[in-house]
N, C-alpha and C positions, 0 to 999 in steps of 0.2 A: 860724093854724088857726082855724076858726069855732067858735062856741059849741057847735055840735053835737057836737064832739069830747069834750065833758065828760060826755056821757051814757053810756049803755050801748053795748057794742061795735057793735051793729047800727045805731045812729044815725050811725055814721061813714060809712055809704054816701053817696056824693056828694061827700065831702070830697076836696080835692086836697092831697096831701102835698108840701110844699116847692115848690109851684107847678108840679108835674110829674106826679105819679101820682094819677089820679082813681080813688077806690075805688068800684067798680061793684056788687060783689056779695059777700056773706059766703060763704066757702067752708068754714070750720070754725073751731072755737075750742078752746083748751086752758086750762090753769091759769095760764099766763103771758101768752098773747097770742091774737090773732085773726088769721086769714089771710083776705085779700080777693083776689078777682079785680080787678085794677086795669088802667087804661089808661095807658101811658106816652105822654103827649101830646107829648113832644119827638120820640121816634123812632117814634111811631104803631104801637105793638105792645102785645100783652097780656102782663102780668106778674102775679106773685103777690106781694102785700105782706103781710108779717107785722108787726103793730103791737102793741106792748107794752100791756097793760091799764093804764088810768089809775090804778086803785087800787094798783098796785104800782110805778108808774113813779117814785115817790119813794123807793124802797128801793134803796140803792146796790149791794147784793150782787146783786139781781135785774137791775138795769140792766147791771152788769158781765158777768153771765152771758149776757145777751141780746147785748151787744156782742161778747162773745167768740165766740158762735156765728158771727156775721158774719165775724170775722177767721179763725176756724178753717176754715170751709167755703171761704172765698175762696182759701185755700192749696191746695185740692184741685181740680184740673182733670181731670175724667174723664167719659166719656160716661154712666157709671152713677151719677153723683152730680149732684143738682140744683144748678145753678150759682147763685152769688150775683152779682147784677148791680150792686147799689148798697146803701148803708146811710146812714142819716142820722137826723135828729131834727127834729120839727116841733112847736112849742108845748110843748116839754118831754117829748114822747112819742117814744121811739126806735122806729125801724122798719127792717126789712130787706126788700130787694126781690130776689126770686128769678125765675129763668126759670119760665114758666108751662107746665105739662104738662097738656094737654087729654086727660084720660083718667080713670082710676079708681085707687084705691089697691089694693094687693095684697089687703088685708083685704076690701075690697068684692068683689073677684073671687072670693075663697074663699067668702064668704057667698053669692054669687050662684050659683056652680058646685058648691060642696061640694068633693069630691075633684077635684083638677086632674089632667089627663092626666100620666102618669109622666114623659114626656120634657119636657113643659112645666114641671113642677115642678122638675126637675133644671136646666133651662135658666135659669129665674128665679133659682134658688139660685146658679148660676154668675155671673149678672150682678150680683146683690147682693154676692156675694163679691168680684167684681172692684172694685166701688165701695169696699167696705170695705178692700180691699187697698191701694187708692190712698190712703185716709185713713191707714192704718197706716204706709205709707211716709213720711208726713209726721208720724209719731209721734203720731197722733191716734186715740183709741179712741172709738167711737160711744157705747157703753154703753146704748143704748135701741133695739136692733135688733128690729123687729116689723113685721108686714105693714102696719100703719097708717102706718109711716114709709117705705114703698116705693111710689112712684108708677109706674104703667104708662102710658106716653105713647101717643099716637095710632098710633105705629108698632110698638107692642108691646114697647118697650124698658123695662126696669126701672131706676129711678133712686132711689138712697137719698137721703132728706131728713131734716130735723129733727135737727141736731147740737146741740140746745139744752143737753144735759147731757154733751156730749163732753168728754174730758179729755186734755190733752197729757201725754205721758209725760216731757216734758222739764221740767215744773214741777209744783208741788203744786196750783196752780189753786185753785178755790173749793170743790172737793169733797174732803173729807178722809176718811181711814180712819174707819170707824164710822158713816158716813152712807150710807144705801141710797137710790140713785136708779135709776130705770128702771121698766119695767113687769114686775110679778112673774110674769106668764104666760110670759115668755121670759127671766127673770133667771138669770144663772149662780149656782152655789152660793156662790162667793166674794163676789160682789156682794151676794147676799142676806144674807150674814153681816157685811157692812160692811167686808170686807177690801179690800186694794189689788187693782186689776184691770189687766190688760193686753190685748193683742189676742186672747188666748185666750178672754176673756169674750165678745167679739163672735162668735167661732167657735162657742161654746156656743149663743148665741142664734140664730145662723143654722141650727144643727142642729135646734133646736126649731121654727123657722119652716119648715124643709123637712118635718119631721114633720107639721105642720099642713097644708101644701099637699097632702101625699100622702093624709092621712086625713080632712081636713075638720074635724078636732077638735084641741083642745089636749091635751097629754099629761097635765096635772094639773088637777084641779078641787077646790075646797074651799069652805067657807062664807065665808071672807074672804081678803083678800090675803095676810095673814101665813101662813095655812094653805097657800096655794099656794106661797109662797116656801119654806116648810119642806119641802114635798114635793120641790122642786128640790134641796134640801140633802141630804135623807135617803133618797129613793126613787129607784130606777133607772128609766130611761126605759122606757115600754111598748114591746113588740116591734112595730115597724111592720109586719112581715110577718104578724103575727097579725091586725092590724087591716085589712090590705090584702095578701092573699097574693100578688098578682101583682107586687108590688115585687121587683125583682131583689136578690140577695144583695149585689151590688156597691153599690147605692144604700143598702140597709139598713146596710151596714157604715160608710158615711160618717156616718149619723146616730149610730150606736153610738159611733164614735170621737170625734166632735165634741162629744158630750154627756156624756163621762165626768166624774165628779164632781171628780177632781183635775186641775187645769189641766196639770200636767206630763205627764199621760197622754193629753191631747188632741193634735190636730195642733199642731205647734210654731208654725206661722204659716199665714196664709191661703193662701199659694201651694201648700202641701202639700194642703190641703183641696180647692182648686180642681183640682189634678191628678187627685185621685180622683173628684171630681164629673164632670169631663170624660170620664174613662174610663167612669164609670157611665152617663152619658148615651149614650155610644156603645153600651153593652150594651142599654139600653132601646130605642134606635132599631133595633138589629139584631134584637132579640127580636120587636119589633112588625112588622118588615119595611119600615116607613116611619115618617115623622114623623106622630104622631097628634095632637099639640098644636096650639093656635092661635097660639102664640108664634113666628110665622114669623121675625120680625126677630131675636129672641133666638137662635134656632137658626142662622140664616144668619150671625150675627155671630161665632159660635164658630169658632175656627180648626180646621182639620182636624188631628186628633191621631192619634198612632200607636195601633194596636191592640195594647196591651201587656198581658201577663198580669198581673193585679193581685196583687202580693205583699202579704203581711201582712194580707189581707182575706178574708172569706168569699165565695167565688165558687161559684155553683151548678153542679153537674155538667151539668145541662141546658143552661145557658148556654155552657159550654165546648164541649159537643157541637155546639151550634148554630153556634158560630163555626167549629169544625173542619169541619163539614159544608158551611158556606158557602164556606170556603176551598177545599175539595176540589172543589166544584162549579165555582168560578171557574177553578181550574186546568184542569179537564176541558174547560170551554168554550173557554178560551184555547188549549188544545192542538188542539182540533178546528177552530177558526175562524181561527187565526193571530193574532187580537187585535192588529191592527196598531197600535192606539192605545197599548197597553201597551208595545209594542216600539219605539215612536218612529216607526212608519209604514214602516220599512224591511223588516220581516219577517226581519231577519238575526240573530235571537237576542235574549236578554233584555238589558234595559238594564244597563249596567255600573254597579256601585256607585261612590259618590264616592271620590275619591282623597285620600290624606293631604295636608294643606296645611301648608306651612312657616310656622311662627310666628316673626315677626321680633322682637317685643318683648313684655314683660310688665310689669305695674305693679300694685301693691296698690291696693285701692279701699276707702276708709274715710271716706265723705263726712260722717258724723255727728259726727266729732270724734276726738280722741286723737292719738297720735304715729305713726299709720300701722300697717300690718301687716307688719313686717319688710321694708321696701322694698328693702333691700340684697340680699335673698336671692331675689327673685322670679324671676330668670333660671333658678334651679335647677328651676323647675317645667316648663321647656320646653327643657332642655339635652340631652334624649335619654338621660340617665343616671338610672336608677331608684334608684341608691344615694344620690343627693342629693335634697334636698327643700326646699320652701318651706313655712313654717307660719304660720298665723294667730297672733295674740297668744293667750296663755293667759288664760282668763277663770275667775272663781271662782264667779259667781252660779248657774250651772247650764248644762246643755247648750244650751238655747235662747238665742240671742244676745240676744233681746228682754229677757231677765232682767237683762242688763247695761246696759240703757238705750239700746240701738240696735237697729234692725231686722235688721241683718246686717253681714257683712264680706265682702270679695270680692277677686277677682283679675281683671284685664283683660288679654286677650291680643290681639295685632294680627297679622293676616295680611298677606302681602306686597301683596295687592290684594283688593278686595271679592269675596267668594265666597258661594255659596249653601250655607251650612253644613247638613250632614245629620246628623252625629253628633259628639258630644264625649265622648271617653273620659277619665275622671278616675281616675288611679291614686293611692291614698292608703295610708298605713300601716295604717289600721284602718277598718272600716266603721261604719255607724250614723249618718252625717251626713245632712243635708238641704240642698238648694240649688235655686235657680232660675237659669236661663240667659237672658241678654238679648243682643240683637244691635243694632248701630248701624252705619250706613254711613259716618258721619263723626264726628269728635270726637277722643277719646272723650268722651261726656257726663260732666259732673262731678257731677251729682245723679242719684239713683236714678230719680226720676220722669221724667227726660228720656230714659231708655232705652226707654220705652213698655211694652208688654205682654211678659211672658216668652215665650220661644220654646221652652222646655223646662223640666222640673222633675223632681225626684227626692226621695223621702223614704225614710229608713232604707236608705241606699245601701250597696252592697257595697264592699269595699276597692278593687276595680277595677270601675267602673260605666260602662257605655255609655249615654249619654243621647241619645235621638233628638230632633232639632230640627225645628221647623216655621217656617222662615225664609221670609217672603213676598218679600223682595227681597235681592239680594247685600249683604253686610255685611262690613266690614273689622275691626270690633272686636267681641269677644265677652266678656261678663262672666259669671263664675260667682259667684253671690251666696249665700254660706253663711248659712243661718238656724238650723241646728242643728249643734253641734259634738260631738266625740267625747270621752268621759271618759278621763282619765289620772290617775295618782296625784297630780300637782301641779295639776290643774285641767282645763279643757275647751278643746280646740283641734282644728284639722284640719291634718294634715301631708300636703301634696300632693307626691307623688314625680314625677308626670309628667302633662302634659295633651297630648292628641292631638286635633286637629280634622280632620274629613274632610268633603268636599263637592265642589262643582263651581265652577270659576272662571267 
């Protein structure tokens, strides 16, 4: 590396790292590092290079944190996470190379526009949540979720970046209890107090971010950072509907639940929050009559979800009447015109619902570790006898499986052939559990991230819960991934009496 690298960050412009990455322009700088627009001269493409500051490059703990960011993000492969391309060291100065997103940060977008369109704000929250969910599946908590760490690329897609202070739940790492890291404007109460954090801390920060997108303002302000942090600890979130009355009750309820002071009262995991966000987005689009936001790619990338009555949430009477009126109008039009498309083109009556599919095998799914989840009893979940049951292991830490050091536990069932799953009915001894449903055409996959995006989700389920699925292509394997368990006298578990899958072959 040339002598220019010994000076201030801006002097690095023009330097070539490791004979490959030419630093062309400074994009931004933080306490640990500076980010440059760089040219990959080997593959002839633009990249972003994060270079550790010279003044701290001789501090072992800072170097390890910097390197750990590269290792952590490299484990997360998701369209809504900025990808790590390379990492190395040049002249004693570590650097990380990321994909380059030609766009703006979400903070810049908020500053430029003020209040974002309602559907756009919900859509961005969904994409940020999906990126964080992928990190959580790798046992990685971001701990610094803020709009400055969300990039909006040229196609309108949100990508989470800057995992510099992320922490793995599988090890103590470099950040111990009692040390507060993160940006206080979005910090969770437990993080502000220096307590241990898990995925629910990111959920809190995402709720604050959603509030800012909807109102154009931060929820708490004070004379200094400590004052802001203490407001997160002691004061309730402002009512978003008071600041912006047109926000639907469904979307307001997501903010309310995600930002509750006690972690155990928030969403147990990101999948549950995403399910409510996707339903709230449908409400906003239905109320507007069309998509009003500019985030076209974000909206188009969201899978079509069921129009489901939102339980355990505040839903406005006007919103319900609107949906009912729209449904009645659609039925009237269909009756008058024949609606061949909805009837499959034959005009011979309504499309028949999916039929029950025979399930051939079942297997427990516990990829994070342990001795399995009663693998000898899994057949009891699909034997057609509701007096028998398969149960997860019994856990002591709490109802959220994440409290026990793993993101969830599950059960995989196999159909006789690939089918277009439409519903999964789960009969359990007691309600109150939460789960996500995944589908795969082959395998079954051995790691959770290999299953892709969820095709269904439920929170606070009934003892017998019918979960509607959005399966894009026929799948032979279906995974029910429990993230919240039911409380019993001896601990927490889910007792599954029977699973029934319906769909079309």
